[in-house]
KETORVO-481782 format. One record per atom (N, C-alpha, C): residue in one letter; x, y, z. Coordinates in steps of 0.001 Angstrom, whole numbers, plus 524288, in hexadecimal, padded with zeros to 5 digits. Layout:
BEGIN
AXYZ
...
//
This chain:
BEGIN
M872148790979887
M874DD875C879D14
M8708D872A07A00A
K86C52875E27A12D
K86840874267A4C0
K864BF870387A175
K864628712F79C13
K8620586DAF798E8
K864528682F7991A
R8695186815798A1
R86C93863207986C
R86B2B85F8879D0D
I86AAB862397A180
I8698C85F917A68F
I863E885DDB7A748
I8602E8611E7A595
I85A7A85FAE7A609
I858D785B6D7A373
L85A3B859E879E5E
L858EF8558279B65
L85A8A8508D79DF2
P85F8284FE179F5F
P8617184B427A204
P85E9084A357A712
L85D9684EC67AA6C
L85A5584E1F7AECC
L8555984C267AE3C
L8525E84DC77AA31
L84D9A84C337A8B7
L84D11846637A78E
I850828450D7A414
I851D983FDC7A2C0
I851FF83BDB7A6FE
L8561A83CFA7AA06
L856CA83A877AF34
L852B783A0A7B258
S84FA783E087B3AC
S84B1483DF17B657
S846F883A217B44E
F845F183ACF7AF17
F84239837767AC96
F843F6832227AD7F
L848B88305D7AD11
L84AAC82AB77AD15
L84AA4828DD7B2FD
M84B1582C817B69E
M84ACE82AA77BC63
M8452B82A237BDCD
I8417B82D257BBB5
I83BE282C7B7BCE1
I83996827787BAAF
S83B7F826517B562
S839898222A7B25E
S83BC381D307B591
V840BC81C677B750
V84301817D97B9DB
V84036817DF7BEF4
T83F0681B8D7C1AC
T83C0981AB87C6B1
T836CF818B37C5A8
I8341A81A8C7C223
I82E49818F47C123
I82EF6812897BEFB
L83264811BE7BB8D
L8329880C547B9AD
L834FE8087A7BD3D
A837E280A947C09E
A83A9A806EC7C4D1
A836E18059D7C978
D83236807AA7C9A2
D82EC78069B7CD7A
D82C98800FE7CC11
N82F957FD047CE7D
N82D7D7F7B17CD7C
N82B187F59B7D2CE
T827F97F8737D4A2
T8248F7F6AB7D970
T821337F2837D79A
K821817EEBF7DAE4
K81E007EA3F7DA78
K8190C7EAE17DCD1
Y8148D7EA447DB1B
Y80F907EB117DDA0
Y80E2E7E56C7DF92
I80BB47E5377E453
I80A737E0617E5D2
I805067E10D7E808
G8027A7DC247E9B2
G7FD117DC4F7EB31
G7F92B7DAF27E793
Q7FA1D7DA017E29C
Q7F5EC7D86E7DE86
Q7F3037D3707E048
N7F5E27CFA57E2BE
N7F32F7CB2F7E440
N7F2437CA707E9EB
I7F1707CEB17ECCC
I7F0C07CF177F242
I7EB507CF6A7F305
D7E9077CC7A7F6FD
D7E38F7CCBF7F7C6
D7E1D97CE787FDB3
Y7E5BF7CD8080167
Y7E48E7CD97806C1
Y7E8927CFC28098F
Q7E83F7D29880DF4
Q7EBDC7D4A981194
Q7EA107D33D8170B
V7EE247D1DD81A52
V7ECF37D0BE81FCF
V7F1F17D2BA822CE
G7F1357D4D582768
G7F5397D6CC82A19
G7F3527DAA282EA1
L7F7467DCE483125
L7F6F17E14083499
L7F6EE7E6C983175
D7F38B7E72D82E64
D7F37B7EBED82B59
D7ED737ECC0829EC
L7EB7E7F0B28283B
L7E56C7F1278269D
L7E5527F12E820B6
P7E1CE7EDC581F2F
P7DE927EA5482244
P7E1877E54782417
N7DFB17E2ED82883
N7E28B7DED982A67
N7E1C77DA4C82760
V7DC7A7D97682532
V7DB6A7D52982103
V7D94F7D84381C91
G7DBB07D8188186D
G7D9C37DB89813A4
G7D95A7D82D80EA5
W7D6557DA4780B04
W7D56D7D842805E3
W7D7727DC7980202
A7DAB57DAFE7FE77
A7DD227DEAC7FAA4
A7D8A87E05D7F69E
Y7DA487E5017F507
Y7D7717E6F67EFFE
Y7DAD97E9267ECAE
H7D9D47E8447E72C
H7DD727E9A77E314
H7DABA7ED287DEDB
D7DE8F7F03B7DC30
D7DBF67F3977D842
D7DB847EFEE7D366
E7DA297F27C7CEC0
E7D8967EFDB7C98A
E7DCC27ECF67C74D
E7E2057EF2A7C8C8
E7E6AA7ECA47C6D5
E7E8F37E8317CA78
G7E5ED7E7157CE32
G7E7B37E3577D1BC
G7EBEB7E4A87D669
N7ECCF7EA2A7D6A1
N7F0A57EBAC7DA9E
N7ED337EC877DF0F
L7F0907EB9E7E3B5
L7EE097EB507E94B
L7ECC27F0EE7EA90
K7E7797F1B17EC22
K7E66C7F6F47EDEF
K7E5DE7F79E7F39F
G7E5057F3AD7F624
G7E4717F38E7FC5A
G7E1ED7EF197FE6E
F7E0807EF7A80309
F7DDB07EBD3805CC
F7D8C17ED4F808A2
R7D4EA7EA6780963
R7D0627EB0580C61
R7CF347E68980FE5
G7CE3A7E80481558
G7CCD27E3718181E
G7CB817E49F81DE2
I7CCC47E183821AF
I7CB2A7E26E82716
I7CFFD7E33182A52
N7CF6A7E5F582EB7
N7D3B07E6C783248
N7D24E7E4C2837A0
L7D64A7E3F583AD4
L7D5CC7E25F8400D
L7D2BB7E554843F6
G7D20F7EAED841E2
G7CF217EE5984531
G7C9337EE0084414
L7C73E7E913841C9
L7C1FD7E8658407C
L7BFF07EC6883C56
G7C26E7EC7E838B6
G7C0977F016834E3
G7C2737EF0582F02
Y7C17B7F2E982BFD
Y7C2A17F2A2825BA
Y7C76B7F5628252F
S7CAA57F4298216A
S7CFA07F70681FFA
S7D0887F696819EF
Q7D1FD7FB4B817AF
Q7D34B7FAAC81276
Q7D85D7FDDD8118F
K7DC307FBE580DF7
K7E0EC7FDCE80D07
K7E1297FEFC80744
T7E2EB80311805BB
T7E363804A57FFC5
T7E86A806D97FEEF
Y7EB9A804857FACF
Y7F080806627FA15
Y7EFC280AFA7F68B
F7F34B80ED57F700
F7F3A8813C87F3B9
F7F3C2811F67EDA2
E7F80C80E577ED48
E7F85D80C9A7E7AF
E7F7AD806FD7E743
P7F452805BA7E3B2
P7F2D67FFB17E359
P7F7D77FC217E253
G7F8307F81C7E4FD
G7FC1A7F4DC7E401
G800927F5F97E7F8
L8021A7F1F27EAE0
L806BB7F2347EE7C
L80B5B7F2297EC49
K80EEF7F5FC7ED8B
K8143B7F5A97EB45
K817D77F2B67EEC2
E81A887EF137ECD7
E81E847EBC77EFF8
E822D07EF0B7F159
G8250D7EEB87F5E0
G829707F1577F7C0
G8289A7F7837F872
K8242C7F94A7F8CD
K8231D7FEA07F925
K81DEB7FF497FD67
F81E24803ED80016
F8198C8054380337
F81469806518003C
N810A98041380193
N80B538053F7FF06
N807D5807EF802EA
N8064280C8E80149
N8036D8101D80441
N7FCF080E6380350
F7FA3980EBC807C6
F7F46D80DED807A3
F7F0FF8112180B10
W7ECD2810C980A7C
W7E8B38136180DA7
W7E47C8100580EB8
G7E25481076813C2
G7DDFA80CD481549
G7DA2080EEC8184A
W7D62580C34819FC
W7D1F180DC581CAD
W7CF1F808BC81E79
G7CBB480998822B5
G7C8BC8055D824B4
G7C62D806AB8299F
T7C46D802BA82CF7
T7C25480363831B0
T7C4397FFF783571
V7C38A801B783A4C
V7C5157FE9E83F5E
V7C05D7FE13842B9
A7BF8A7F94484548
A7BADA7F8B184885
A7B6087F9C48451F
L7B5EC7F84F84079
L7B1F97F87F83C3F
L7B0817FE5C83AF8
I7B07D801F683E35
I7AE8F8075F83D48
I7B30A80BAD83D6D
I7B77680B3683FDB
I7BAF680F7E840D1
I7BEB58102583BC6
P7BE17813EC8383C
P7C08D81428833A0
P7C673816658348B
Y7CA45813F08309B
Y7CF2081594830FD
Y7D1818176E82B0F
G7D54D8198A82AD7
G7D82781AD382563
G7DDB981A5E82675
E7E0C1818AD82255
E7E68881834822F9
E7E90B818F881E85
I7EE0881A2F81F24
I7F19081A6A81A16
I7F6E5817F181B9C
G7F8F58155481898
G7FDC0811F981A0C
G800EC8105B8156C
T804DD80D09816DD
T8083680AAD812A8
T809B6804D88143C
E80AE3801BB810B9
E80C977FC40811EF
E810C97FACD80E15
Y8143B7F6E780FBA
Y818337F52480CA7
Y817F37EF1280BE0
P8173B7ED77806AF
P8170E7E7BB80663
P81C287E5A480676
F81CC97E11A808AE
F821DB7DD8B80906
F820747D7FC808EE
A824747D49280876
A823FA7CF0E808DD
A8202E7CD138048D
L821667CE8B7FFC1
L81D217CD0F7FB74
L81ECF7C7467FA3B
Q81AB37C3B77FAAE
Q81AF77BE667F9F9
Q81A797BD5E7F3F7
E81BD27B8407F2C1
E81B4B7B6E17EDC6
E815447B62D7EBF7
N811E87B5BE7EF40
N80C767B4E27EDDD
N80A5D7BA087ED67
G80CFF7BE4B7EEC1
G80A527C4277EE2F
G809437C69C7F350
S808FE7C31D7F7D7
S807727C58B7FC8A
S80BDC7C80E7FEA8
F80B0F7CC2280255
F80F4B7CEE4804BA
F80D617D14080A1F
W810F77D3AE80CF9
W8104C7D61981210
W810847DC1081119
T80DE17DF31813C9
T80EFF7E4938142F
T80EED7E66B819BE
V812717EA5981A32
V813127ED8181F39
V811E67F2D781E4B
G80EF07F577821CB
G80DE97FB4282116
G80B887FDA7824F0
G80A228023282480
G807A0805E98292D
G803E8809CA826E3
A800DC80BC682AB1
A7FD3580F408286E
A7FC628133182CFE
L7F9FC817C882BA0
L7F82481C2D82F7A
L7F21D81B8882E0B
Y7EF9581BC083313
Y7E99381B0283282
Y7E75581EBC835F1
V7E1DC81F3E8352C
V7DEA4823218388E
V7D9BF82001838EE
Y7D86481F5483DCF
Y7D2BB81CF683FAE
Y7CF3F82200840C8
F7CA9B8221F83E72
F7C7DA8266183F2B
F7C536825A084408
P7C4AA82984847C6
P7C60282F58846AA
P7CBA48304984847
I7CE958313B844AE
I7D3C38331084510
I7D72D8302284927
I7D81B82B36848B8
I7DC098294684C04
I7E01F826F3848D4
P7E4E68294684881
P7E8B0827C2844D5
P7EBCD82382846F3
G7EEBF820A0843CD
G7F24481C61845BE
G7F57781A9F84122
A7F8F181698842BA
A7FC218146F83ED5
A7FC3080E8883F31
R7FDFD80B8B83B8C
R7FE30806A983C2A
R802C58042783843
I804DA7FF9383953
I8084E7FCCD8366B
I805E77F75383526
G806217F44E830B9
G804257EF7A83031
G807AF7EC6F82CCE
I806597E74A82CC5
I808677E363828D9
I803E27E05082720
S804127DEDB82243
S7FFD67DBC882000
S802597D81581B94
Y7FF827D35781ACD
Y8002B7CFCA8172E
Y7FD077CFCA81243
H7FE1B7D08F80DF4
H7FAA07D0DB80942
H7FB807CB7180588
F7F69B7C92E8054A
F7F72D7C49480206
F7F1EC7C4547FE24
//
């Protein structure tokens, strides 16, 4: 009796997993993106991509008179999903910080540009924690 139930359950499980994997029609965006501006870090940034052309992150300057770099955990931004990142940089040229956060791309334009809204938890050294939210335009 148990053998009759196990085989159909295994087949059903395999089919469900296959459909879930194949149904992931996530669209990657950011292949043609070169710049970021906004109330996010970096405030003015230049994109960097991996060998396949996927957006890896941004490097640039911030309004705190320093350098900022944001790197996504997975190369390529996913449309309609939260994209996690980590970042680091300086404020007032010498005060270092580190951050971890997420952002959500929206308002995808026909030319490939888009807006993101997100937030991050950060630590200025020596150990001054904080949080921020931001919005940026990517083009």
